[in-house]
Structures are given as C-alpha cells and as structure tokens.
N, C-alpha and C positions, 0 to 999 in steps of 0.2 A: 503494499499500499504506499510505503514512503516513497518508491520510485514513481509511483502514480501520480502523487500530489507534486512532485518535483517538476513534472511536465508542465503543469498549470503555473507553478512558481517561476520557471524560466522565461526569460524575455523571448518574444517571438516577434518575427519581423514579415510584413506583407509587402513586396515590392509591386506597386500598383502603377499600371498603365492607364491612363485616361484617353479616350478617343472621342472627337467631337465630330459629327457630321457636317456636311457643307451648310445646313440650315443654322446649325449652332455656331459655327465657324465664323459668321458674319458679325457676331457679338464683339464689340471692340473691347469690352470689359472681361472677355473670357480668360486672359492670362492672369489677370488679377484675382479673378474669381477663383481659379483652381488652387492657388496658392493658399487662400483662406479655407477652401474646402478641405485640403489636406491636414490643416491644423485642426480643424473641428472633427474630422474622422478620427484623428490621433486622440483627441479627448473622449470620444464615445468608446473607444476600446482600451483605454488607459487602465482601467480597473481589472481587465482580463490579461493585462501584461502582454498586450499586442501593440506594436508600433507600425504605422502604416508610412512606407516610405514612398513618395511620390517619384518615380523614376522616369517618367516620360509624359509628354501631352503630344498627341498626334491630332492634328486639325486638318481636316479635309476641305480646303478652301476653294480649289477649282472645281472638283468634282468627287462624289463618293466612291470610296474603294470597293464597296459593294453596292449591292441594290437594296436600299433601305425602303421598305415598303410596310404597310398596316399589318402584312402576313408576319407574325411573330417567328414562325418556323423558319421560313426562307431566310428572313434577316438573320435569325440566330446561325443557321448553317453557314451563310455566307461570312459572318462575322468570326465564327470559329476557324474556318479556313483561313482566312486574312490573319487571324491571330498565330495561328500555327507557323505561318510563313515568318511572320514578325519575330517569333521567339529566337530565330537564328541571329537577327540583327540586335533585338533589344530583350534580352530574357526578362520575363516579368512572373510573378506569381499568380496576379490576377489582372484581368483586363476588363474595362467596362466602355461601352458606347453610350455617349450622351446624345439624345436625339430629340427633336421637336415632333417626330412622328407618334403617333398614339399606338402603343405597343403593349400587349398584355398576354403574359403566358403563364397558365396556371397548372398546378400540379404539385406532387410532393418535390422536396428540394433534396439535391444530390451534395453530400459533402465532397467537394471537388476543388478546393483552394489552390492546390499545386498541379491540377490536371491540365493538360494541353488540349484534350479531346471534348471536355464538356464542361461547361460553367453556366450559371446564370448572369449573362455579361450585359445586359442593357436595360436601361430604363429610359422613360419619356421625361423630359426636363419640363416639370410642372411648377417649379418653383423660381421666382426670380432674385432669391437671395441665398448666399452662399451656405448658410446654416441649413436651409432646406435640402439644397443639392447634396450637401454633405449627409444629411440624414438619410436620404435616399440610397446614397452609394453605399453607406454603412450598413443599411438595411439589406440591400442585395448581395453585399459582401458577407453578412452574417449567415444567410442561405447557403454560401459556398463553404463555410465552416460547419455546416451541418444543423445549422439552428432553425427551429420551425417557429410559426407565429406564436406569440403569447396566448395562453389561455386565461380565462378569469382568474383561476386559482393558483397560477404559476409563480405569483410574485414572491410568495413566502418561501418557495423551494428553490429559486434561483435557477429556472430550468435551462437558461442558456449556459451557465456554467457547466451543468451536468452533460449537457449535449456536447459541447466543445471538449470537455475531458474525456467524455466516451469516445469521440472521434480521434483524439490525439493518442489516447491510450490503446486504441486499436491499431496503431502504427500510421495513421494518416497524418497529412501535413508535414511532411518531411522537410520541405523546403523552407518552412517557417523558422526553422533553428540556424539558418545560414544567415550571416550578416549580409546586408545589402551592398551592392556595389557602389560605393560612395561618389564615385567619379561620375555616376549617371543620375544623382538626385537633381531633380528639377527646381531651377532657381539658384544654383550653384552654391560654393561653399560658403559656410556662415557659422561662426561661433556662436554656441547657443542652439543649434539645431538638434542636439542630442547624438550626432553621429561623429565619430572620430576621423576626421579628415586630415589630409596633408598638412603638415605643418603644426599640428595640434598635438599636445600631450594627452589630453583629455577633453570631454565635452559632456557635462552634466546637465545640459539644457540651459534654459533662461536662469538668470540670477534669481529669480523670485520662486523658481521651482526645483532649484538644485539642493538636494540634501547630502551631496557627497562630501565626506571629511578630507577626502584626498585631492580634490580638484578646484582650482579658482575659477569660478564660473565667468568671471568678468574678461578674462583672457585665455581661457581654455588651456592653462598650464598646470602641471602638478604641484601640489604645496610641498614644502621643504621635507625630504626624506622619503616621499612616496615613490613606488615604481609604478603603481597602476592605480586607476580610480572606479574603474567599473568592469563588469565581466564576471562570469561564473569561475575564471581562474584567477581571480583577484581577491585576496582575503586580508583585510586590515592594512591596505594599501599596499601589499606585497604580491608579487606574482607567485602563483601555487607552484610546488615542486612538480617536475615531469612525472608522469605515470598516474597522477592524481585523476581519479574518474571525475568527469565532469557532466558527462550526459549518459545516464543508464539505458539499457534497451528498452524499448516500449512494446516489445511484441517478439514472436519467433522469427521475424524476418529483419529484425533491426540489429545494428551492431553498435557496441559502446563506444565512447570517445573519451579521449583522456587529455589532460593538460600537456603541453610540450615542455613547459618550464621558461618559456621565452615570451608568449602572448598571453594577455589578460583574457583572451576570448578562448571559447571552445573550438575545436576544430570543426569545420563542415559536417553535416551529419551524412552518414553513409548507411547504406542497408544492402541486404541480398539482392543479386540480379534478379529480375523478373523471370519467372519460370521455374526459379529453384523449387525444389520439392521441400514441404513442411508438413506439419502435424502427421509425422510417422507416414509419409505418402498419401495423405488424404486430401491435401490441399497444394497450392502453389502460392509462392511470393509474387506480390503484384503491388509495385509502387510502395514497398516496405510493410504491406500487411499480408497476413497469412490467409488466404481466401480460397474457398471451394468455388467451383465453376458458377454456382448459383449466387454466390456472396459477390462475386466479381461483376455478374449482371446487375445485382443490386447497387454496386457502388458506381457503375456507370449510369444506370437508368432510374434509381430509385428503389425504395423500399416496397416490397410486394411484387417486384419483377421475378420472373422465371426464367431459368434457361430455355432457348428454343434455337431452333436449326433452320437453315435456308429451306430444306426439304419440307419443313412443316407450314411454309406459307401457302396461301391459297393462290389461285390463278391470277388474282389481281395483285399479289404481292403484300397482302394483309394477313396478320397472324390470326389463328382460329380464335374464335369468342372464349374458349376455354382458358387460354393464356392471358392471365391478368397482366395489364399495363399499369405500372406504377408511376410513370412520369410522361407527361404530354410533350413528346418529341416527334418530329416528323420521321417518317419510317426511312426516308431516304439517309437521315443522318444514321440511324441504326445499321443499315446495309453496308455503308461506304467500306468500313474497314472491319468487317465482322470477324474473319480469321485471324486478323492480325491482334485484335483487342482481347478476346477471351479464350482462345482455343489453344490448348496445351497438350 
C-alpha cells in the first residue's frame, strides 16, 4: 500500500499541446489567452500533484489541417491522425483542439493520457474568458486521466482521487513521471515558472508560493550549502546516494527506478516492452500495464467493451448487436489498425 500511495504523492507532468483551428486563429488575443489558460490549468490540478506544462500552440491561420465539421467522429479521426504525425516533431502527452464549431461526443471515457491512438481531444470554445477555457480544457483532460463526471454523493469520497489513483496504480500514465522538455515550454524561459531551466540552479515557483528551504525564489539560485532544491532524489537540500529507490514498480509490467547520485530528479520511467508475457502467461504487457486481450480492448475503447474480430462483422461492417459497445467512436477508427493494436 505504501508504494501505491507514493504514486499519488510524486509530482506528475502533462506536456500539453493546444491547437486552434482557423476560426479560432483569427482571435488576436489568442496568444495572451493561452498563457493564462496554462496558469489556471496548473491551479486546477495542483492538489493532485499534477503540473500542466504548455509545450506548444499550433494555430491554423491559413487553413485547417483537418476537416473540422459538426460530425465529432470524423473530426476526431482526423485530429488523431494529425496528432500522431505531430508526435514525431513535437512530442506531447495530451493534445486538445480548440474550435468554434459545435461538437459533442458522448460515451464512457477512456484513461488515455499518454496514448497516441485515442484521447478525448477537442472541445468547442464557448467561453470568452481564459478561466472558462481553462476549466473546459482541464475537464476534458480529466477524462483522459480516467475521471468520470461527478455524482451528487461523490464529494465526500473524493472520487476523482480514487479514479486517478486506480489508473496510475494499474500501470497507466507512464509518461506523467518524466520531466517535460524545458526547451519546448511555451512562452520561453522564466525564473519562477517552477521548471529547472538553463542557467538556473533551482526554481520553486513564484516567491509567494515557494516553500523550499533550499532555493532563493527571487533569482532561482541555491541557498548556501544546498546541493539541490527539489526532486525525489533530493533530501534536506542534498542529492540522494546512488542506488536509492526513487520510483517503485506500479504493476507487473513496470520497472523500478533509482537515483544516480548526481541528479535531484528520478530517471525517466521505464517499463517492459509491449507484448511481453505477464501474469503467468495469461496476459501481455501493454503501455506498462499487464492486460488480457479483453482488458486491452477496454483500455482502448472504454469500459464494457469486449474483444471481437473482423470475421465477426456483418456485411455492412457493423458489429453484431450482442457485442456491447462501451464508447461512441466511429467504426473506421476501430478498424484502421486492428491487428497492430491488440492482437498478440
């Protein structure tokens, strides 16, 4: 139980890419808006120890790179295809499309914050103020963490903590434990943004929020005698000894990480390769989680989904009624890479 609690206590990072379609791109206040949006998103997830790092803003000023229409399924398919191509140029954990087109995609939500193949990635810009835009982005991002909508009786139980904790302890969200690429942060380098950048010895955030006894918040330098200021491999302002466990395994397919004795940060998160046998041969590793074929289907397409095969399709390409669909996605998205996704 101690290892599982540590997952929630460790700092987690989401590298966010925002994309504005052509209609939204004509707003001259857009660039200023997104800076405030990222700050508000940061505050929304602060209590969950999640930092949202805005690593890029893509504005389609001349023409949309995909067909943005009122059909949420085709727009989703187009955006996911575009994002997969962009991952090679600008790696990100989560990408969201800001559009003025009215879009609504209902269904159960898939924990897919680090996935390249499926997310809940767009929303219609219905708020003229940054706090409203940030609230919507944070809301959609929450679904990617596996969080469902609040129920009337949930507030006492902190359901969002339980859902996120369950997802992380099942081996999900592996990318969240890697530090963001500071060279890619939108808005450039700045002392006080909470990220250790070139020329800085430490960065504990703004002076009013900094609680570090090791860092001078006004100039991002270490205090006298300090070797480090933050990071799980930093204790009492000193770098931990090499070999000290800094991130325990969170499942059968995860690997432990250890301090190297030089850095205050824990090394990048590693896990067994996809397709590795686990659970005594009853399942396979997939994105750090030990999953059966049916569990993989559910991780891709939502709770209640069952495994099915192309030969089960009817003449029109639709699945038989007896196979329950747990997520409202277009069939084209399901079929494009069937064998590559879940067949071992």
